[in-house]
C-alpha positions as CSV (number, residue, x, y, z in Angstrom):
1,M,0.1,-0.4,0.2
2,N,1.2,3.7,-0.5
3,K,2.2,5.1,2.6
4,S,1.3,8.6,0.6
5,T,-2.5,7.8,0.3
6,P,-3.2,5.8,3.5
7,W,-6.7,5.7,2.5
8,P,-7.1,3.4,0.5
9,G,-5.6,0.9,3.7
10,H,-7.9,2.4,6.4
11,I,-11.4,1.7,4.6
12,L,-10.3,-1.9,3.4
13,T,-9.0,-2.4,7.6
14,L,-12.8,-0.9,8.0
15,I,-14.2,-3.9,5.7
16,A,-12.1,-6.5,7.0
17,G,-13.7,-5.6,10.6
18,A,-16.7,-6.0,9.2
19,I,-17.1,-9.0,8.1
20,Y,-14.7,-10.8,10.8
21,P,-18.6,-11.6,12.5
22,L,-19.4,-13.1,9.5
23,G,-17.7,-16.4,10.8
24,F,-20.1,-16.4,14.1
25,S,-23.4,-17.3,14.8
26,P,-25.9,-17.2,12.6
27,F,-23.6,-17.1,9.4
28,N,-21.0,-19.3,10.6
29,W,-18.7,-19.1,7.7
30,W,-15.7,-18.9,10.2
31,P,-13.1,-18.9,6.3
32,I,-14.1,-15.0,6.6
33,T,-12.7,-14.0,9.7
34,L,-10.1,-15.7,8.6
35,L,-9.8,-14.0,5.7
36,A,-10.4,-10.6,8.1
37,L,-7.8,-11.6,9.8
38,V,-4.8,-12.4,6.9
39,L,-5.2,-9.1,5.6
40,L,-5.2,-7.4,9.1
41,I,-1.9,-8.7,9.4
42,P,0.1,-6.4,6.8
43,L,-2.6,-3.4,6.8
44,L,-0.5,-2.8,10.6
45,R,2.6,-3.0,9.2
46,Q,2.8,0.3,9.0
47,S,6.2,3.1,9.4
48,T,4.3,4.9,12.0
49,I,2.8,4.2,14.8
50,K,-0.2,7.0,14.4
51,T,-1.2,5.3,11.0
52,T,-1.1,1.8,12.9
53,A,-2.7,2.8,16.3
54,L,-5.2,4.2,13.5
55,R,-5.8,0.9,12.2
56,G,-6.1,-0.8,14.4
57,W,-9.0,1.2,16.2
58,L,-10.8,1.3,12.6
59,F,-10.3,-2.9,12.8
60,G,-12.3,-3.0,15.6
61,L,-15.0,-0.2,14.5
62,G,-16.2,-2.4,11.8
63,M,-15.6,-5.5,13.6
64,Y,-17.8,-4.1,16.8
65,G,-20.4,-2.5,14.1
66,T,-21.4,-5.2,12.7
67,G,-21.3,-7.7,15.1
68,V,-22.4,-6.1,18.0
69,S,-25.1,-4.0,16.3
70,W,-28.3,-5.7,18.6
71,V,-26.6,-3.2,21.1
72,Y,-29.0,-0.6,19.1
73,V,-31.9,-2.2,19.9
74,S,-32.1,-2.7,23.4
75,I,-31.8,0.9,23.1
76,N,-33.4,2.1,20.7
77,Q,-36.6,-0.5,20.9
78,F,-36.6,-1.4,24.8
79,G,-34.3,1.7,26.2
80,N,-36.9,4.0,24.8
81,A,-33.9,6.6,22.7
82,H,-34.9,8.3,19.8
83,P,-33.2,6.6,16.6
84,I,-30.5,9.2,15.9
85,L,-29.5,9.4,19.8
86,A,-29.6,5.4,20.2
87,G,-27.7,5.0,16.9
88,F,-25.6,8.0,19.0
89,L,-25.3,6.5,21.7
90,T,-24.4,2.8,19.9
91,L,-21.2,4.1,18.4
92,L,-20.0,5.7,20.9
93,F,-19.9,1.7,22.4
94,V,-18.5,0.9,19.8
95,A,-16.0,3.1,19.7
96,F,-14.7,2.9,22.9
97,I,-14.8,-0.8,23.1
98,A,-13.1,-0.7,19.9
99,A,-10.8,1.7,21.6
100,L,-9.8,-0.7,24.4
101,F,-8.9,-4.5,21.7
102,A,-7.6,-2.4,19.2
103,V,-5.2,0.2,20.3
104,P,-3.3,-1.8,22.5
105,Q,-2.8,-4.9,20.2
106,A,-2.2,-1.9,17.8
107,L,1.1,-0.3,19.8
108,L,1.8,-3.6,21.1
109,Y,3.0,-5.0,17.4
110,R,4.0,-1.6,16.3
111,F,6.6,-1.3,19.6
112,L,7.8,-5.5,18.6
113,S,8.3,-5.2,15.3
114,R,9.3,-1.5,14.3
115,N,13.3,-2.0,14.2
116,F,12.4,-5.8,12.3
117,V,9.6,-5.2,10.3
118,A,10.6,-7.5,7.2
119,N,10.9,-9.9,9.7
120,A,7.6,-12.3,9.2
121,V,8.3,-14.8,12.3
122,V,8.3,-11.5,14.7
123,T,6.1,-9.9,12.8
124,G,3.4,-13.3,12.7
125,L,3.9,-14.3,16.5
126,A,3.5,-9.8,17.2
127,F,0.7,-10.1,15.9
128,T,-0.9,-13.5,17.0
129,T,0.2,-13.4,21.2
130,S,-0.7,-9.6,21.5
131,W,-4.5,-10.2,20.0
132,L,-4.9,-13.1,22.6
133,L,-3.6,-10.8,24.9
134,V,-6.7,-8.5,24.0
135,E,-9.1,-11.6,23.9
136,W,-7.9,-12.6,27.5
137,A,-8.5,-9.0,28.6
138,K,-11.3,-8.4,27.4
139,T,-12.9,-10.9,30.0
140,W,-11.8,-8.7,33.0
141,L,-11.2,-5.2,31.8
142,L,-13.5,-2.8,33.0
143,T,-15.7,-6.1,34.2
144,G,-15.2,-8.0,30.7
145,F,-17.1,-8.1,28.1
146,P,-16.0,-10.9,25.8
147,W,-17.8,-10.8,22.8
148,L,-17.0,-12.4,19.4
149,L,-14.0,-14.2,20.4
150,A,-12.0,-15.4,17.6
151,G,-12.6,-19.3,18.3
152,Y,-16.1,-19.0,18.8
153,S,-15.8,-19.0,14.9
154,L,-14.3,-22.3,15.4
155,T,-17.4,-24.0,17.2
156,D,-18.6,-26.6,15.3
157,S,-15.1,-27.6,13.6
158,F,-12.8,-30.8,14.0
159,V,-10.5,-28.2,16.5
160,R,-13.1,-27.7,18.9
161,G,-11.5,-30.5,20.5
162,L,-8.9,-28.0,22.1
163,A,-11.9,-26.8,23.8
164,P,-12.2,-28.9,27.0
165,I,-8.1,-28.9,27.4
166,F,-7.6,-25.7,26.1
167,G,-10.7,-23.1,26.3
168,V,-11.9,-21.1,23.4
169,L,-8.7,-19.4,23.5
170,S,-6.9,-21.9,22.5
171,L,-9.6,-22.4,19.0
172,S,-8.1,-18.5,18.6
173,L,-4.6,-19.5,18.5
174,A,-5.6,-22.0,15.5
175,L,-7.4,-19.2,13.7
176,L,-4.2,-17.1,14.6
177,S,-1.8,-18.7,13.3
178,S,-3.4,-20.4,10.3
179,A,-4.2,-16.6,9.4
180,W,-0.8,-16.0,10.3
181,L,0.7,-18.7,8.2
182,I,-1.4,-17.4,4.4
183,W,0.0,-14.2,5.6
184,Q,3.8,-15.4,6.1
185,L,3.3,-17.2,2.3
186,W,2.0,-14.6,0.4
187,F,5.3,-12.4,1.8
188,T,8.1,-14.7,1.3
189,A,6.7,-14.8,-2.4
190,S,5.8,-11.5,-3.2
191,E,9.4,-10.2,-1.0
192,K,11.9,-13.1,-3.1
193,L,9.5,-12.1,-6.2
194,K,10.2,-8.5,-6.1
195,A,13.9,-9.2,-5.7
196,N,13.8,-11.6,-8.2
197,Q,15.0,-13.9,-6.4
198,K,14.2,-17.8,-5.8
199,V,11.5,-18.6,-3.8
200,S,12.5,-20.3,-0.3
201,W,10.0,-21.5,2.1
202,S,12.7,-22.2,5.4
203,L,10.8,-19.3,7.5
204,N,7.4,-20.4,6.7
205,V,8.4,-24.1,9.5
206,A,7.0,-22.0,12.6
207,P,3.5,-21.2,11.4
208,L,3.5,-24.5,9.8
209,I,4.3,-26.1,12.5
210,L,2.1,-24.4,14.5
211,T,-1.2,-24.8,12.5
212,I,-0.7,-28.7,11.6
213,G,-0.5,-28.6,15.7
214,L,-2.9,-27.8,16.3
215,W,-5.6,-28.4,13.7
216,S,-4.9,-31.8,13.7
217,S,-4.5,-32.1,18.1
218,G,-7.4,-29.9,17.5
219,W,-8.9,-33.1,15.6
220,L,-7.7,-36.3,17.4
221,A,-9.6,-35.2,20.6
222,Q,-12.5,-34.6,19.1
223,T,-13.0,-38.2,20.4
224,T,-11.6,-38.3,23.9
225,S,-13.8,-38.0,27.1
226,W,-12.5,-36.0,29.8
227,T,-15.9,-36.5,31.8
228,S,-17.9,-39.4,31.9
229,P,-22.2,-40.0,32.8
230,K,-22.7,-40.6,36.5
231,S,-24.5,-44.2,37.0
232,Q,-27.9,-43.1,37.5
233,P,-31.2,-42.7,35.1
234,P,-30.8,-39.8,33.2
235,L,-33.1,-36.2,34.0
236,Q,-36.0,-35.6,32.1
237,V,-35.8,-31.5,31.7
238,A,-38.7,-29.6,31.3
239,A,-37.2,-26.1,29.9
240,V,-40.3,-23.2,29.7
241,Q,-40.3,-20.3,27.1
242,A,-43.0,-18.4,28.2
243,N,-41.8,-15.8,25.3
244,I,-43.4,-12.7,27.8
245,P,-43.0,-9.4,25.6
246,Q,-40.2,-6.8,27.1
247,T,-41.7,-4.0,27.2
248,L,-44.5,-5.9,29.9
249,K,-41.9,-7.6,31.8
250,W,-42.3,-5.4,34.9
251,N,-45.1,-4.0,34.1
252,P,-47.4,-4.8,37.6
253,N,-50.6,-5.0,35.5
254,Y,-49.4,-7.8,33.7
255,V,-47.7,-9.6,36.1
256,K,-50.8,-11.6,37.1
257,T,-50.7,-13.1,33.3
258,T,-47.4,-13.6,33.3
259,I,-47.5,-16.2,36.0
260,E,-50.6,-17.8,34.6
261,R,-48.5,-18.7,31.6
262,Y,-45.6,-20.2,33.2
263,L,-48.3,-22.5,35.4
264,T,-50.4,-23.3,32.3
265,L,-47.6,-24.5,30.4
266,S,-45.9,-25.8,32.8
267,E,-48.7,-27.6,34.0
268,K,-48.5,-31.2,32.5
269,H,-44.6,-31.0,33.3
270,W,-44.9,-31.9,36.7
271,N,-43.6,-34.7,36.6
272,A,-40.5,-34.2,35.4
273,D,-37.1,-34.0,37.3
274,L,-36.2,-30.6,36.4
275,L,-38.4,-27.8,35.2
276,V,-36.8,-24.7,34.6
277,W,-38.7,-21.3,34.1
278,S,-36.5,-18.1,32.5
279,E,-34.4,-15.2,34.3
280,N,-37.1,-14.0,36.6
281,A,-39.7,-15.8,34.6
282,I,-41.1,-14.5,38.8
283,P,-41.0,-10.7,38.0
284,V,-41.7,-9.9,42.2
285,L,-38.9,-9.6,45.0
286,Y,-38.4,-12.5,46.6
287,P,-40.6,-12.2,49.6
288,R,-43.3,-10.9,48.5
289,A,-43.9,-13.9,46.3
290,Q,-43.8,-15.9,49.0
291,R,-47.9,-17.1,48.9
292,L,-47.1,-18.0,45.4
293,L,-43.5,-20.2,46.6
294,E,-45.7,-21.8,48.4
295,S,-47.8,-22.9,46.3
296,L,-44.9,-23.9,44.3
297,T,-43.6,-25.5,47.0
298,K,-46.3,-27.7,47.2
299,Q,-46.4,-28.6,44.0
300,A,-42.6,-29.6,43.8
301,K,-42.6,-32.1,46.9
302,D,-46.0,-33.2,46.0
303,T,-44.7,-34.6,42.4
304,N,-40.7,-35.1,43.3
305,T,-39.8,-32.2,41.0
306,T,-37.0,-29.2,41.2
307,L,-38.1,-26.1,40.1
308,I,-35.6,-23.4,38.9
309,T,-36.5,-20.1,38.2
310,G,-35.2,-17.2,38.0
311,I,-36.6,-14.3,40.8
312,P,-35.2,-11.2,42.1
313,F,-34.3,-10.9,45.2
314,I,-34.1,-7.9,47.8
315,E,-32.2,-7.5,51.0
316,N,-33.0,-5.1,54.3
317,T,-29.7,-3.5,55.7
318,P,-29.2,-0.7,58.6
319,D,-28.6,1.4,55.6
320,N,-30.4,0.5,52.0
321,H,-32.1,-2.4,50.8
322,R,-30.0,-4.8,48.4
323,Y,-31.6,-6.0,45.2
324,F,-29.8,-8.9,43.9
325,N,-30.5,-10.7,40.2
326,G,-31.0,-14.7,40.8
327,V,-32.5,-17.9,40.5
328,L,-34.7,-19.9,42.8
329,A,-34.6,-23.9,43.8
330,I,-37.5,-25.4,44.7
331,S,-37.5,-29.3,45.8
332,N,-37.4,-30.8,49.3
333,Q,-34.9,-27.8,49.7
334,E,-34.7,-24.5,48.9
335,T,-31.6,-22.8,47.4
336,R,-30.9,-20.3,45.5
337,Y,-27.9,-18.5,43.7
338,H,-27.2,-14.4,43.2
339,K,-26.0,-13.7,40.2
340,Q,-22.4,-12.2,40.0
341,K,-21.6,-11.1,36.4
342,L,-23.9,-8.0,35.7
343,V,-24.5,-6.1,32.5
344,P,-23.9,-2.4,32.5
345,F,-26.9,-0.4,32.3
346,G,-29.1,-2.8,32.0
347,E,-28.2,-4.5,35.6
348,Y,-26.7,-1.6,37.1
349,V,-25.7,1.8,35.6
350,P,-21.8,3.1,35.9
351,L,-21.2,6.6,36.8
352,E,-25.1,6.6,38.5
353,S,-25.5,9.4,40.0
354,W,-24.2,11.7,36.8
355,L,-26.1,9.8,34.9
356,R,-30.3,8.3,36.0
357,G,-32.6,10.5,34.9
358,L,-30.6,12.2,31.7
359,I,-33.1,9.8,29.2
360,S,-35.3,7.2,29.8
361,F,-32.3,4.2,29.2
362,F,-30.6,3.9,32.1
363,D,-34.2,4.7,34.3
364,L,-34.6,0.8,32.9
365,P,-36.7,-1.6,35.6
366,M,-34.0,-3.3,37.3
367,S,-31.6,-1.6,36.5
368,S,-30.2,-1.2,40.2
369,F,-29.6,-5.0,41.5
370,S,-26.3,-5.7,43.4
371,K,-23.3,-8.0,43.4
372,G,-23.8,-11.3,44.2
373,E,-21.1,-12.8,46.4
374,A,-18.1,-14.7,44.4
375,S,-18.6,-18.8,46.5
376,Q,-21.4,-19.6,46.2
377,P,-22.5,-23.3,46.8
378,P,-24.9,-24.8,43.4
379,L,-28.2,-25.3,43.5
380,Q,-29.6,-29.0,45.2
381,G,-32.1,-31.4,42.5
382,I,-33.8,-34.2,43.5
383,N,-31.8,-37.5,44.2
384,N,-29.3,-35.3,45.3
385,T,-28.6,-33.5,42.0
386,T,-25.5,-30.4,42.7
387,I,-27.0,-27.4,39.9
388,A,-24.1,-25.3,38.6
389,P,-27.0,-21.9,37.7
390,F,-25.2,-19.6,35.3
391,I,-27.9,-15.9,34.3
392,C,-27.7,-15.0,31.2
393,Y,-24.5,-12.2,30.8
394,E,-22.6,-14.8,33.1
395,V,-21.6,-18.2,30.4
396,V,-20.0,-15.2,27.7
397,Y,-16.7,-15.8,30.5
398,P,-14.9,-18.6,30.4
399,D,-13.1,-19.3,32.9
400,F,-16.5,-18.4,34.8
401,V,-18.0,-21.1,34.1
402,A,-15.3,-23.5,34.2
403,K,-14.1,-22.7,37.6
404,N,-18.0,-22.8,39.1
405,A,-18.7,-26.4,36.9
406,A,-17.5,-28.8,38.7
407,T,-21.5,-30.1,39.8
408,D,-23.4,-33.0,38.2
409,V,-25.9,-30.6,35.1
410,L,-25.4,-26.9,34.2
411,I,-28.2,-24.5,33.8
412,T,-28.2,-21.2,32.0
413,I,-30.9,-18.9,32.5
414,S,-32.3,-15.9,30.0
415,N,-33.9,-13.2,29.2
416,D,-32.4,-12.3,25.5
417,T,-35.9,-10.0,24.3
418,W,-34.0,-7.6,24.9
419,F,-31.5,-8.2,21.4
420,G,-35.1,-8.4,19.5
421,D,-34.9,-10.2,16.5
422,S,-30.9,-9.9,15.9
423,I,-27.5,-11.1,15.8
424,G,-27.7,-11.2,19.5
425,P,-29.2,-14.0,20.9
426,H,-27.8,-16.3,18.2
427,Q,-24.1,-15.4,19.3
428,H,-24.7,-15.7,23.2
429,F,-26.6,-19.3,22.3
430,Q,-23.1,-19.7,20.4
431,M,-21.3,-19.0,23.4
432,A,-23.5,-21.1,25.9
433,R,-22.5,-24.3,23.1
434,M,-18.8,-23.1,23.8
435,R,-18.6,-23.6,28.3
436,A,-20.8,-27.0,27.4
437,L,-17.8,-28.1,25.3
438,E,-15.4,-26.1,27.5
439,T,-17.0,-28.4,30.5
440,Q,-18.1,-31.5,28.9
441,R,-21.4,-31.3,30.9
442,Y,-24.7,-31.1,29.8
443,L,-26.4,-27.5,29.9
444,I,-29.7,-26.7,30.0
445,R,-30.7,-23.3,29.0
446,A,-34.7,-21.7,28.9
447,T,-35.2,-18.6,28.0
448,N,-37.8,-15.7,27.5
449,D,-37.8,-15.5,23.7
450,G,-35.7,-18.6,22.7
451,I,-33.2,-19.6,21.9
452,T,-34.4,-21.9,24.7
453,A,-31.8,-25.4,24.2
454,I,-30.5,-28.5,25.7
455,I,-27.1,-29.0,24.9
456,N,-24.6,-31.8,24.7
457,P,-21.8,-32.6,25.9
458,A,-19.8,-32.5,22.4
459,G,-21.5,-28.4,23.2
460,K,-24.1,-30.1,19.9
461,A,-27.9,-29.1,20.5
462,V,-30.0,-31.8,20.4
463,K,-32.8,-29.8,20.9
464,Q,-34.5,-26.6,20.6
465,L,-37.3,-24.6,20.4
466,P,-38.2,-22.0,18.0
467,Q,-37.4,-18.3,18.3
468,F,-40.4,-16.2,19.5
469,D,-42.6,-19.0,20.2
470,Q,-45.2,-19.9,23.9
471,G,-44.0,-23.5,24.5
472,V,-41.9,-26.4,26.5
473,L,-38.4,-28.0,25.5
474,I,-38.7,-32.1,26.6
475,G,-35.9,-33.8,27.5
476,E,-33.5,-35.4,29.4
477,V,-29.5,-34.9,30.6
478,K,-26.9,-37.0,32.1
479,A,-25.2,-36.1,35.5
480,M,-21.4,-35.6,34.5
481,A,-19.0,-36.1,36.9
482,G,-15.3,-35.6,35.8
483,K,-13.3,-32.4,35.4
484,T,-11.3,-31.9,31.8
485,P,-8.7,-30.1,31.9
486,F,-10.4,-26.2,31.5
487,M,-11.5,-27.1,34.0
488,Q,-8.7,-27.1,36.0
489,W,-6.3,-24.8,34.5
490,Q,-8.6,-22.6,32.8
491,S,-6.9,-19.9,30.5
492,W,-3.8,-19.8,32.2
493,P,-1.4,-22.2,30.7
494,I,-2.5,-20.4,26.8
495,I,-1.7,-17.4,28.6
496,I,1.2,-18.5,30.5
497,L,2.7,-19.9,26.8
498,T,1.2,-15.9,25.2
499,L,3.4,-14.6,28.0
500,V,6.9,-16.8,27.0
501,I,6.6,-16.0,24.1
502,M,6.5,-11.7,24.2
503,A,9.0,-11.9,26.3
504,G,10.9,-13.5,24.1
505,L,9.9,-10.8,21.4
506,L,11.3,-8.7,23.6
507,A,14.5,-10.0,23.9
508,F,15.0,-10.3,19.9
509,R,14.1,-7.5,19.5
510,Q,16.9,-5.6,22.7
511,I,19.5,-8.8,21.1
512,T,18.9,-7.2,17.4
513,L,19.0,-3.7,18.9
514,H,22.1,-4.2,20.4
515,E,23.4,-5.4,17.1
516,V,22.0,-2.7,14.9
517,Y,24.3,-0.3,17.4
518,T,27.3,-1.7,17.9
519,K,27.0,-2.2,13.6
520,Q,26.8,1.6,13.7
521,K,29.5,2.2,16.1
522,V,31.6,-0.1,13.9
523,N,30.9,1.7,11.2
524,H,31.3,5.2,12.4
525,A,35.3,3.6,14.4
526,S,36.2,2.7,10.6
């Protein structure tokens, strides 16, 4: 690219970012995501850090602009913001997270490679490691926004066998190494042809070995079972999808209708071992729903069923009231869970004293939740079944789920009505499937308007309900025993490997700079 006219490169970078999400659900064209990464590597190899950083941000802008466009739906349709204001707030959000993701990567890449930019191996390693570090940072920085991690695009590929061992980041590494290999093959050939030299492929050994190693390991590991079913009958499951309109979800005049719908849909399924309702299916604060809960408890005991439902909790303190987005399990005993990973603006408002009251979006119903305690016991079901619950957004955090998944079954309840008819629910569902794969456990997903599903330990949806329908998903799951390597190690092996490579790159940079300085000194002396 002609460095004196950078705009074509800027536009191509934006386009590369915009097509990146096509590898994710509901499209699942992972070669497009690979192509976007291949295009990005040479576009970042610029002579100035300013241009490199700008292009990193533009890629992020395109990626999030298309990949999380569902934010606009939440702000406009359910936050009651004018389309222009909703568009502005969405653009502001996208621009911010693009900077958090792309600029540090560009700066790091630039720092590592500017003094040996012609070395394709170093360039590829710098790109791969900086990308992985940023993906990891996305899982915790500023509470985290781990959306569009590259590895999700390979959820249904044969390399998915890596997921129970090293998690979704290892799938990201497989895709990044493939992009590096393709780019380096092109780079090696073009540089040699420009110089009218014979093409030598010796420099391509490193990415070739890494790529073949990762893909073949993932393929071989597909058949490895790190967990096994317990010696007990399968659990019969009924998951209710009530399809309550979001505009009526918290309307006091509609509470009775909401509860009646859940009761009606559940009426024929009280013989199930697990009857699962969605997030905040009971839109009444516990304990203000005592009469209803007493009736449900009696029915659960009479039918030997465990009812698991979303319900908000209130905790009174001497100073104020604290609210929690929670899950209640009702069987022979009552157990509960308070959500730990809260959604910014949806469940709490950052800079609340400044933003509350500005526009109705910052005053959404139930947007004053508190964070639950870090150590909470699993839910208890019939026959001593242990259940790890995750509410909505929590299931997108790989290490968080892995740390808490040492139970018989996983359950995630959600209300994806906030996303409307957008790509958001499909991306969310894909991430839930990855969690089942990483932990090799059955995962029951119950949502208000879809996608309600039963996911097996291979990350495949064995049954699911159509979106925007009322219905009950009937199926069975098996209680699983054992831990996958990822449950024990989480993302640390990938992160440690990345940091070691990064340290090696920095050492190589210092050696290179020293050699250049020594040569200059000798030449000056002579």
